[in-house]
ZADO-1210 file (C-alpha; in nm, 4 decimals, padded with zeros to 6 digits):
<atoms>
<atom x="04.3496" y="09.5651" z="10.2218" code="MET" pos="1"/>
<atom x="04.1348" y="09.7625" z="09.9825" code="HIS" pos="2"/>
<atom x="04.1227" y="09.6575" z="09.6208" code="ARG" pos="3"/>
<atom x="04.0801" y="09.8808" z="09.3172" code="VAL" pos="4"/>
<atom x="04.0411" y="09.7131" z="08.9796" code="ARG" pos="5"/>
<atom x="04.2366" y="09.8884" z="08.7077" code="ARG" pos="6"/>
<atom x="04.1855" y="09.9423" z="08.3367" code="SER" pos="7"/>
<atom x="04.3692" y="10.1585" z="08.0849" code="SER" pos="8"/>
<atom x="04.2135" y="10.5030" z="08.0384" code="ARG" pos="9"/>
<atom x="04.3309" y="10.8185" z="07.8685" code="ALA" pos="10"/>
<atom x="04.2619" y="11.1834" z="07.9482" code="TYR" pos="11"/>
<atom x="04.4125" y="11.2026" z="08.2958" code="SER" pos="12"/>
<atom x="04.6941" y="11.3891" z="08.4611" code="TRP" pos="13"/>
<atom x="04.8848" y="11.3860" z="08.7867" code="GLY" pos="14"/>
<atom x="04.8133" y="11.1934" z="09.1027" code="MET" pos="15"/>
<atom x="04.7103" y="11.3619" z="09.4235" code="GLU" pos="16"/>
<atom x="04.5645" y="11.2609" z="09.7595" code="PRO" pos="17"/>
<atom x="04.1892" y="11.2792" z="09.8120" code="LEU" pos="18"/>
<atom x="03.9696" y="11.1612" z="10.1035" code="PRO" pos="19"/>
<atom x="03.7516" y="10.8753" z="09.9789" code="ILE" pos="20"/>
<atom x="03.3943" y="10.8027" z="10.0865" code="PHE" pos="21"/>
<atom x="03.2818" y="10.4569" z="09.9637" code="PRO" pos="22"/>
<atom x="02.9075" y="10.4284" z="09.8971" code="LEU" pos="23"/>
<atom x="02.6594" y="10.1884" z="09.7472" code="GLY" pos="24"/>
<atom x="02.5291" y="10.4738" z="09.5314" code="GLY" pos="25"/>
<atom x="02.6768" y="10.6949" z="09.2615" code="VAL" pos="26"/>
<atom x="02.7273" y="11.0709" z="09.2525" code="LEU" pos="27"/>
<atom x="02.7306" y="11.2227" z="08.9033" code="LEU" pos="28"/>
<atom x="02.8979" y="11.5480" z="08.7960" code="PRO" pos="29"/>
<atom x="02.6597" y="11.8361" z="08.8587" code="GLY" pos="30"/>
<atom x="02.4330" y="11.6231" z="09.0775" code="GLY" pos="31"/>
<atom x="02.3583" y="11.6731" z="09.4463" code="ARG" pos="32"/>
<atom x="02.3682" y="11.4174" z="09.7270" code="MET" pos="33"/>
<atom x="02.2750" y="11.4676" z="10.0938" code="PRO" pos="34"/>
<atom x="02.4773" y="11.2595" z="10.3395" code="LEU" pos="35"/>
<atom x="02.4574" y="11.1896" z="10.7108" code="GLN" pos="36"/>
<atom x="02.7915" y="11.1166" z="10.8769" code="LEU" pos="37"/>
<atom x="02.7991" y="10.9521" z="11.2183" code="PHE" pos="38"/>
<atom x="03.0624" y="10.6784" z="11.2106" code="GLU" pos="39"/>
<atom x="03.3773" y="10.7995" z="11.3960" code="PRO" pos="40"/>
<atom x="03.6054" y="10.7837" z="11.0915" code="ARG" pos="41"/>
<atom x="03.3636" y="10.9945" z="10.8886" code="TYR" pos="42"/>
<atom x="03.3201" y="11.2409" z="11.1720" code="LEU" pos="43"/>
<atom x="03.6981" y="11.2739" z="11.1425" code="ASP" pos="44"/>
<atom x="03.6497" y="11.3408" z="10.7719" code="LEU" pos="45"/>
<atom x="03.3847" y="11.6020" z="10.8494" code="ALA" pos="46"/>
<atom x="03.6274" y="11.7766" z="11.0870" code="GLN" pos="47"/>
<atom x="03.8927" y="11.7689" z="10.8151" code="ARG" pos="48"/>
<atom x="03.6479" y="11.9289" z="10.5732" code="LEU" pos="49"/>
<atom x="03.5377" y="12.1900" z="10.8270" code="ALA" pos="50"/>
<atom x="03.9012" y="12.2927" z="10.8722" code="ASP" pos="51"/>
<atom x="03.9314" y="12.3695" z="10.5003" code="GLU" pos="52"/>
<atom x="03.8294" y="12.7106" z="10.3568" code="PRO" pos="53"/>
<atom x="03.4830" y="12.7250" z="10.2025" code="GLU" pos="54"/>
<atom x="03.5094" y="12.6385" z="09.8373" code="GLY" pos="55"/>
<atom x="03.7958" y="12.3958" z="09.9016" code="GLU" pos="56"/>
<atom x="03.5996" y="12.1365" z="10.0990" code="ARG" pos="57"/>
<atom x="03.5986" y="11.8299" z="09.8794" code="ARG" pos="58"/>
<atom x="03.6338" y="11.4538" z="09.8908" code="PHE" pos="59"/>
<atom x="03.5727" y="11.1652" z="09.6547" code="GLY" pos="60"/>
<atom x="03.2713" y="10.9355" z="09.6330" code="ILE" pos="61"/>
<atom x="03.3440" y="10.5913" z="09.4906" code="VAL" pos="62"/>
<atom x="03.0921" y="10.3128" z="09.4459" code="ARG" pos="63"/>
<atom x="03.1537" y="09.9909" z="09.6356" code="ILE" pos="64"/>
<atom x="03.1946" y="09.6878" z="09.4113" code="ARG" pos="65"/>
<atom x="03.2171" y="09.4404" z="09.7001" code="GLN" pos="66"/>
<atom x="03.1629" y="09.4872" z="10.0719" code="GLY" pos="67"/>
<atom x="02.9475" y="09.7230" z="10.2754" code="HIS" pos="68"/>
<atom x="02.9455" y="10.0884" z="10.3698" code="GLU" pos="69"/>
<atom x="02.9929" y="10.0170" z="10.7402" code="VAL" pos="70"/>
<atom x="03.1298" y="09.7499" z="10.9684" code="GLY" pos="71"/>
<atom x="03.4349" y="09.5284" z="10.9793" code="GLU" pos="72"/>
<atom x="03.5978" y="09.4806" z="10.6399" code="GLY" pos="73"/>
<atom x="03.3717" y="09.7395" z="10.4805" code="ALA" pos="74"/>
<atom x="03.4277" y="09.8394" z="10.1182" code="ALA" pos="75"/>
<atom x="03.6921" y="09.5825" z="10.0303" code="THR" pos="76"/>
<atom x="03.6596" y="09.6312" z="09.6522" code="ASP" pos="77"/>
<atom x="03.5966" y="09.9683" z="09.4907" code="LEU" pos="78"/>
<atom x="03.5174" y="10.0838" z="09.1388" code="HIS" pos="79"/>
<atom x="03.7929" y="10.2611" z="08.9528" code="GLU" pos="80"/>
<atom x="03.6024" y="10.5750" z="08.8488" code="ILE" pos="81"/>
<atom x="03.4583" y="10.8109" z="09.1094" code="GLY" pos="82"/>
<atom x="03.3255" y="11.1629" z="09.1363" code="CYS" pos="83"/>
<atom x="03.4563" y="11.4589" z="09.3321" code="GLU" pos="84"/>
<atom x="03.2104" y="11.5730" z="09.5995" code="ALA" pos="85"/>
<atom x="03.2233" y="11.9463" z="09.6652" code="VAL" pos="86"/>
<atom x="03.0642" y="12.0433" z="09.9971" code="VAL" pos="87"/>
<atom x="02.7850" y="12.2974" z="09.9514" code="ASP" pos="88"/>
<atom x="02.6589" y="12.2914" z="10.3128" code="ALA" pos="89"/>
<atom x="02.7441" y="12.1286" z="10.6456" code="MET" pos="90"/>
<atom x="02.5700" y="12.1235" z="10.9834" code="ALA" pos="91"/>
<atom x="02.6159" y="11.9215" z="11.3016" code="ILE" pos="92"/>
<atom x="02.3390" y="11.7891" z="11.5224" code="ALA" pos="93"/>
<atom x="02.3317" y="11.5850" z="11.8414" code="GLN" pos="94"/>
<atom x="02.1304" y="11.2664" z="11.8249" code="GLY" pos="95"/>
<atom x="02.0592" y="10.9964" z="12.0804" code="SER" pos="96"/>
<atom x="02.3718" y="10.8074" z="11.9696" code="ALA" pos="97"/>
<atom x="02.5974" y="11.1124" z="11.9476" code="GLY" pos="98"/>
<atom x="02.6958" y="11.3688" z="11.6867" code="ALA" pos="99"/>
<atom x="02.5620" y="11.3531" z="11.3332" code="VAL" pos="100"/>
<atom x="02.6945" y="11.5710" z="11.0526" code="VAL" pos="101"/>
<atom x="02.4468" y="11.6601" z="10.7785" code="HIS" pos="102"/>
<atom x="02.6236" y="11.7409" z="10.4546" code="LEU" pos="103"/>
<atom x="02.5128" y="11.8289" z="10.1014" code="VAL" pos="104"/>
<atom x="02.7620" y="11.7419" z="09.8287" code="ALA" pos="105"/>
<atom x="02.7653" y="11.8580" z="09.4676" code="ARG" pos="106"/>
<atom x="02.9256" y="11.6432" z="09.1993" code="GLY" pos="107"/>
<atom x="03.2415" y="11.7916" z="09.0506" code="GLY" pos="108"/>
<atom x="03.5131" y="11.6326" z="08.8405" code="ARG" pos="109"/>
<atom x="03.5440" y="11.2658" z="08.7568" code="ARG" pos="110"/>
<atom x="03.8584" y="11.0901" z="08.8722" code="PHE" pos="111"/>
<atom x="04.0367" y="10.7601" z="08.8458" code="ARG" pos="112"/>
<atom x="04.1184" y="10.5995" z="09.1804" code="LEU" pos="113"/>
<atom x="04.4754" y="10.4836" z="09.1238" code="ASP" pos="114"/>
<atom x="04.5385" y="10.3415" z="09.4708" code="ALA" pos="115"/>
<atom x="04.4433" y="10.3569" z="09.8361" code="ILE" pos="116"/>
<atom x="04.7188" y="10.5276" z="10.0360" code="ASP" pos="117"/>
<atom x="04.7632" y="10.2799" z="10.3213" code="GLU" pos="118"/>
<atom x="05.0201" y="10.5086" z="10.4831" code="GLY" pos="119"/>
<atom x="04.8107" y="10.8257" z="10.4830" code="ALA" pos="120"/>
<atom x="04.7557" y="10.8107" z="10.8582" code="GLY" pos="121"/>
<atom x="04.3854" y="10.8932" z="10.8349" code="THR" pos="122"/>
<atom x="04.1020" y="10.6976" z="10.9974" code="SER" pos="123"/>
<atom x="03.9043" y="10.7339" z="10.6730" code="PHE" pos="124"/>
<atom x="04.0273" y="10.6112" z="10.3350" code="LEU" pos="125"/>
<atom x="04.2643" y="10.8357" z="10.1440" code="THR" pos="126"/>
<atom x="04.3125" y="10.7675" z="09.7759" code="GLY" pos="127"/>
<atom x="04.5671" y="10.8648" z="09.5146" code="ARG" pos="128"/>
<atom x="04.3637" y="10.9915" z="09.2212" code="VAL" pos="129"/>
<atom x="04.4097" y="11.1216" z="08.8679" code="SER" pos="130"/>
<atom x="04.1568" y="11.3741" z="08.7412" code="TRP" pos="131"/>
<atom x="03.9883" y="11.2800" z="08.4139" code="LEU" pos="132"/>
<atom x="03.9667" y="11.5368" z="08.1390" code="LEU" pos="133"/>
<atom x="03.6443" y="11.5833" z="07.9434" code="GLU" pos="134"/>
<atom x="03.7383" y="11.5537" z="07.5750" code="PRO" pos="135"/>
<atom x="03.6300" y="11.8457" z="07.3574" code="ALA" pos="136"/>
<atom x="03.2944" y="11.7536" z="07.2025" code="ALA" pos="137"/>
<atom x="03.1553" y="12.0821" z="07.0707" code="ALA" pos="138"/>
<atom x="03.2627" y="12.0028" z="06.7138" code="THR" pos="139"/>
<atom x="03.1473" y="11.6398" z="06.7162" code="ASP" pos="140"/>
<atom x="02.8711" y="11.6154" z="06.4530" code="PRO" pos="141"/>
<atom x="02.7008" y="11.3351" z="06.6478" code="ASP" pos="142"/>
<atom x="02.6646" y="11.5330" z="06.9700" code="LEU" pos="143"/>
<atom x="02.3691" y="11.7619" z="06.8977" code="ARG" pos="144"/>
<atom x="02.1857" y="11.4984" z="06.6967" code="ALA" pos="145"/>
<atom x="02.2282" y="11.2494" z="06.9802" code="LEU" pos="146"/>
<atom x="02.1178" y="11.5094" z="07.2357" code="ALA" pos="147"/>
<atom x="01.7957" y="11.5655" z="07.0420" code="ALA" pos="148"/>
<atom x="01.7297" y="11.1907" z="07.0227" code="ARG" pos="149"/>
<atom x="01.7917" y="11.1503" z="07.3955" code="VAL" pos="150"/>
<atom x="01.5515" y="11.4342" z="07.4804" code="LEU" pos="151"/>
<atom x="01.2843" y="11.2740" z="07.2586" code="ALA" pos="152"/>
<atom x="01.3441" y="10.9341" z="07.4200" code="ALA" pos="153"/>
<atom x="01.3192" y="11.0926" z="07.7647" code="HIS" pos="154"/>
<atom x="00.9849" y="11.2475" z="07.6700" code="ALA" pos="155"/>
<atom x="00.8624" y="10.9025" z="07.5580" code="ALA" pos="156"/>
<atom x="00.9857" y="10.7523" z="07.8867" code="TYR" pos="157"/>
<atom x="00.7917" y="11.0114" z="08.0881" code="LEU" pos="158"/>
<atom x="00.4817" y="10.9537" z="07.8758" code="GLU" pos="159"/>
<atom x="00.5021" y="10.5787" z="07.9408" code="ALA" pos="160"/>
<atom x="00.5232" y="10.6510" z="08.3129" code="LEU" pos="161"/>
<atom x="00.2344" y="10.8950" z="08.2939" code="GLY" pos="162"/>
<atom x="00.4640" y="11.1586" z="08.4434" code="ALA" pos="163"/>
<atom x="00.5516" y="11.5170" z="08.3653" code="THR" pos="164"/>
<atom x="00.8691" y="11.7067" z="08.4414" code="ALA" pos="165"/>
<atom x="01.0296" y="12.0435" z="08.3859" code="ASP" pos="166"/>
<atom x="01.2434" y="12.0679" z="08.0726" code="PRO" pos="167"/>
<atom x="01.5925" y="11.9257" z="08.1108" code="VAL" pos="168"/>
<atom x="01.8413" y="12.2097" z="08.1140" code="GLU" pos="169"/>
<atom x="02.2141" y="12.1971" z="08.0535" code="GLY" pos="170"/>
<atom x="02.4756" y="12.1758" z="07.7839" code="ARG" pos="171"/>
<atom x="02.4707" y="11.8747" z="07.5502" code="PRO" pos="172"/>
<atom x="02.7939" y="11.7590" z="07.7140" code="VAL" pos="173"/>
<atom x="02.6119" y="11.7349" z="08.0502" code="ASP" pos="174"/>
<atom x="02.2750" y="11.6154" z="07.9210" code="LEU" pos="175"/>
<atom x="02.3309" y="11.2460" z="07.9948" code="ALA" pos="176"/>
<atom x="02.3975" y="11.3207" z="08.3614" code="TYR" pos="177"/>
<atom x="02.0874" y="11.5388" z="08.3973" code="ARG" pos="178"/>
<atom x="01.8642" y="11.2750" z="08.2328" code="ILE" pos="179"/>
<atom x="01.9978" y="10.9921" z="08.4492" code="VAL" pos="180"/>
<atom x="01.9249" y="11.1940" z="08.7641" code="GLU" pos="181"/>
<atom x="01.5558" y="11.1871" z="08.6646" code="ARG" pos="182"/>
<atom x="01.5452" y="10.8125" z="08.5985" code="MET" pos="183"/>
<atom x="01.4989" y="10.5182" z="08.8332" code="VAL" pos="184"/>
<atom x="01.8051" y="10.3062" z="08.7624" code="LEU" pos="185"/>
<atom x="02.0159" y="10.0476" z="08.9381" code="GLU" pos="186"/>
<atom x="02.3472" y="10.1814" z="09.0725" code="PRO" pos="187"/>
<atom x="02.5304" y="09.9693" z="08.8164" code="GLY" pos="188"/>
<atom x="02.3664" y="10.1610" z="08.5323" code="ASP" pos="189"/>
<atom x="02.4569" y="10.4923" z="08.6919" code="ARG" pos="190"/>
<atom x="02.8151" y="10.3709" z="08.7301" code="GLN" pos="191"/>
<atom x="02.8306" y="10.2859" z="08.3598" code="ARG" pos="192"/>
<atom x="02.7293" y="10.6420" z="08.2794" code="VAL" pos="193"/>
<atom x="02.9967" y="10.7790" z="08.5140" code="LEU" pos="194"/>
<atom x="03.2541" y="10.5455" z="08.3554" code="ASP" pos="195"/>
<atom x="03.1829" y="10.6724" z="08.0017" code="SER" pos="196"/>
<atom x="03.4832" y="10.8621" z="07.8714" code="ALA" pos="197"/>
<atom x="03.3075" y="11.1300" z="07.6657" code="ASP" pos="198"/>
<atom x="02.9720" y="11.2985" z="07.6032" code="ALA" pos="199"/>
<atom x="02.8848" y="11.1056" z="07.2877" code="VAL" pos="200"/>
<atom x="02.9487" y="10.7709" z="07.4566" code="THR" pos="201"/>
<atom x="02.7354" y="10.8798" z="07.7555" code="ARG" pos="202"/>
<atom x="02.4487" y="10.9926" z="07.5344" code="LEU" pos="203"/>
<atom x="02.4488" y="10.6670" z="07.3392" code="ARG" pos="204"/>
<atom x="02.4428" y="10.4714" z="07.6641" code="LEU" pos="205"/>
<atom x="02.1592" y="10.6803" z="07.8097" code="VAL" pos="206"/>
<atom x="01.9621" y="10.6479" z="07.4862" code="LEU" pos="207"/>
<atom x="01.9859" y="10.2709" z="07.5259" code="GLY" pos="208"/>
<atom x="01.8804" y="10.2909" z="07.8906" code="LEU" pos="209"/>
<atom x="01.5798" y="10.5066" z="07.8052" code="LEU" pos="210"/>
<atom x="01.4752" y="10.2686" z="07.5282" code="THR" pos="211"/>
<atom x="01.5076" y="09.9699" z="07.7621" code="ARG" pos="212"/>
<atom x="01.3217" y="10.1291" z="08.0528" code="GLU" pos="213"/>
<atom x="01.0411" y="10.2596" z="07.8310" code="THR" pos="214"/>
<atom x="00.9917" y="09.9134" z="07.6797" code="ALA" pos="215"/>
<atom x="00.9765" y="09.7562" z="08.0275" code="ILE" pos="216"/>
<atom x="00.7139" y="10.0053" z="08.1468" code="VAL" pos="217"/>
<atom x="00.5049" y="09.9642" z="07.8319" code="GLN" pos="218"/>
<atom x="00.5213" y="09.5851" z="07.8401" code="ARG" pos="219"/>
<atom x="00.4590" y="09.5232" z="08.2077" code="PHE" pos="220"/>
<atom x="00.2668" y="09.8412" z="08.2964" code="ARG" pos="221"/>
<atom x="00.4815" y="09.8676" z="08.6057" code="ALA" pos="222"/>
<atom x="00.6323" y="10.1812" z="08.7521" code="VAL" pos="223"/>
<atom x="00.9962" y="10.1245" z="08.8543" code="PRO" pos="224"/>
<atom x="01.0732" y="10.1302" z="09.2263" code="THR" pos="225"/>
<atom x="01.3455" y="10.3718" z="09.3326" code="PRO" pos="226"/>
<atom x="01.6602" y="10.1932" z="09.4484" code="THR" pos="227"/>
<atom x="01.9298" y="10.4616" z="09.4348" code="ASP" pos="228"/>
<atom x="01.8327" y="10.8165" z="09.3598" code="LEU" pos="229"/>
<atom x="02.1250" y="10.9775" z="09.5331" code="GLY" pos="230"/>
<atom x="01.9129" y="11.0734" z="09.8288" code="GLU" pos="231"/>
<atom x="02.0082" y="11.0434" z="10.1977" code="ALA" pos="232"/>
<atom x="02.3010" y="10.8032" z="10.2190" code="SER" pos="233"/>
<atom x="02.4122" y="10.6816" z="10.5596" code="LEU" pos="234"/>
<atom x="02.7614" y="10.5689" z="10.6548" code="ASN" pos="235"/>
</atoms>
C-alpha cells in the first residue's frame, strides 16, 4: 500500500488520473530533468507516453518521503505536492541489459496527490490529483521588493562561492524556482519551495535559504557538494 500524507490546502480544483513517477529528487515548474527509464513498469509508462500525441505526453513526479525508487516495496510514502512533467523529448536505446528510454521532462503545473488509484490496472503508479492554482500576485506590494532582495542575495551567494552566472531571467512569480535551480540544496529544501502556496511565500523561503547557504560558505570556506540538481535520475 502506498501512503500519501495529507494536509489542507486551497487553490485546487477537480481530481483526475495521472501517471506517477516517484523520485528521490524534485522537479520544479519550468525546470528540466533528464530521466533514464529501464525498469519494466516504467518502460510501460514510456510506451503509454509514446502513444499520446506530442504536447499531451505528461506524468507526475513526486518526491519519495520513505522507501526507494526501485525494488520491492519501493516508494511506500510519498509527499503530497508534486510537479507535472511534460515530455520534451524521448528516445529509446538498447543496452546490455535491454531497452533504455531516455526522456527529458519539463516542469509544468504543481498538483496535490490526493490518492494512489490501486484499481487503475497499470504496472506503474497512477494517482488521483488536483491541480493547484497560482494565486494572483502581480498586485502584491511585497512581490517586486522581495524579488529585488532575492536577486541581491543570490549575487552575494555567488560572490561567496567565487562563481559567476548569467542573469536570472523570468517573471517575479517564477523567480524562486529559477534561483533554486542554480543552488546546491538538499531535496528537502527543494520540496519546501515546491510546497509553497504562492510567489511571496516562495521568495521569502528562498531568501532565507540564500542567507543560510551564504553564511555557511563564508564561515567554513567550503563549496557545497551537489546532491540533487535534477540531473540524470535512474529508476
